[in-house]
N, C-alpha and C positions, 0 to 999 in steps of 0.2 A: 566500571568497565576496565578491561585491560588497557594499557597505555596505547597500544596500536589497535584501536577499536573505532567503530563507526556505528552510530545509530541511524537506522533507515526508517524514517517517519513516512507513512503512506496511508492513504485512504483507498479502499477498493474501488471507489467511484472515480478515482483520479486516472485520467487517460495515460499520462506519461509515467505513472507508477507501474504500468504494465511492462513496458520494456525494461524499466529499471529493475524490477523484481526478477526478471529473467536474466539480466546481465550481471547482477551484483555478485552472485556467488563465485563464479570463475574469476572475475576481476579482483575480488577481495582476496581470494586464495593466492593469486599470482603476486599481489602486493604484500602478502603477509599480514593482512588486516582481518580482525575478527568483526563480524557484522552482527548487530542485534536488530531484529525486526521489531518495529514499534508501530502497530496499527493505531490509528486515531480517527476521529470524525471531523471532517472539514465543515460540516453543516453549522455547528455552533460558532466556529471561527468566522465563516462567511456572514452569519447572522449578526455578529458583533460589528461587522463592517457595513451593515444595512442591506445585505444581499439575501434574497430568498431562494436563490438557485446558483448554479455555476456561472462564473463570469463568461464562460464560453457560450452560454445561452443568453446572457444579458447583452453581450456585445457581438452582434451577428458576424461582423467581418472577422473578428478574432476567432470566433468559433469555426467559421469556414476554413480559415488558415490552419487551425489546430488539427481538424480532421484530415485535411490533405497532407499536412506535415506528418501526422501519425501513420497514415497510409504509406508514405515514402519511407519513413523510419522502419516500420515493420517489414517492408519489402527488402530493405537493405540488410536487415537482421534475419531474413527468411522466417519471420514470425507470421503465423496466420493472423488475419485481422478481420473483424466484422464489427461494424458500428453497433453498439448496444442500444436497444430500445426498451424502455425509455432511457433518457440520459438527463441528469445523472441517476444512477440506480441507488436504491437505499442500501447502504453498506453496513447497517447496524448489526444484523445477525452474523454476517461473515466476520466482522471485526471482533465480536464477542467470542466466536469460535476460535478465531486466530489467537486470541489471548490464551485460551485453554491449550491450544496447540504449541505455542511458544514455550509455555511452562512444561509441556509434556514431551518436548523434543521433536515433534513432527510439524511444527508451525510453518516452517519455511516451505516445505513441500505442499502443505495445504494452501498457503498463500498463493503460490505459483499456479496451483490448480484452479483456484477461484478466479484469478486474473484470466487464465485460459478460457474458463467457462464463460466469462463475461465478454471478453474482447476478441476471442477467437471463435467461439461457438454460438454467441448470441443468446446465451441462457440468462435467466433472471436470478441474480444472486440473493435477492430478498425472498426467494422461494425456499421453504424448508426442504422440499424435495430435491432441489439442486444441491444444497449443502449436504444433505444426507447421502446423496449419490457420490459426492466427492469424498466424503468420509469413508463410505463403504469401499470406494476405489483404493483408499489408503489402508484398507483392512482394519478399520477402526469401528468400534461399536457406536454407530451414529446416534442411537437413542441416548446412550449414556453421555456422549460428548455434548449433545444438544442440551441435555438437562443441566450439565455443568456450566455450559455457556450462559444459560438463563438464570443461574443462581444469583442471588442478590450481591454476593461478594464479588463475583466476576463482573456484573454490571457496574458496580462501583469502581472496579479497577479501570474499566474503559473510560468512565467519566473522569477519573483522576488522570489518566494518560492524556486525554484530550485537553484538560486544564493545563497539564504540564507543557503540552505542545504550545498552547497559547502563551504561557508564561515565558517560554524560551524565545518567543518572537516568531514562531512558525506561522506562516500565512497561506501556505499552499503545499502541494505534494507533487512529486516526492521531495522531501528535504533530508539532507544528510548532515548529521551533527557529530563533531569530533569531541574528543575528551576535553580539549581546552576551550570548548564553547563556540567554535567556528560553525557557521551554518552555510550550506551550499544547497541552493534551490534548483531543482530541475534535473531531469534525466541526463541532460547534456553536461551537467557539472559533476557527474558521478566519478569520473576518472580524477578530476582535480581534488575532490573530497577524499578519495582514497590516498592520493599522494600526500595530502596534508596529514591525514591520519597516520600514515606510515613514517613521515619525516618531521612533522610539526611545523611545516612551512609550505 
C-alpha cells in the first residue's frame, strides 16, 4: 500500500459497514488517503469465537440498541434505511463479486450499491437476481462477472482474505487498518483512522 493508505475491511452483512462505505470516499479524499476496499466474511471469525450468528442476535439488548442507533445515524447522514430481513444476510456471493470488482476498478461503486440494496431497499443480497441487477445497473456483463466470481481462484482469494483478517486480529466490521498495523474498529472510528493513516499518529 502507499504510505498514506487505509485498508477498509468489511462484511456486507455488517450494519455499521453501510454508513462507513458511504462516508469513506469523500473523507479519505479530503485527508489525502488512498483507501483499499477489503471484503471478508465475518461468519468464520464469529464461529471461531463460538457464535453461530451475529452478536446483535445473540444479545437482545445490544441488538435493540444497534438498530435504533443505526436509524439515528442514517437519519443524521440523510441515508435511507430499512432493516434487512433476514439478518444477518448471507454475504458470500456479494463478497466474491466485490473481489472481482476491486480488481476490475468498479468494486467500490458495486460495494456501495450492494449496501444500498440491503440496508436502504430491503433486498436480498444472497439472491443472484439482486446482484445481477446491480451489475447491470453499472453497465457490466452480469453473467460474465458472476462466472468470474464463482471461479475457484476467486473463491480461494476470498478465503485467503478472510484468513488474513483473522490473522490481523480483526474481530468485527467495519475495521480500518493502517500501513503500520494500527486497527480501528467501527464506523465511529473512521475519522480517527484516516488521521492516523495521513499522519502516522
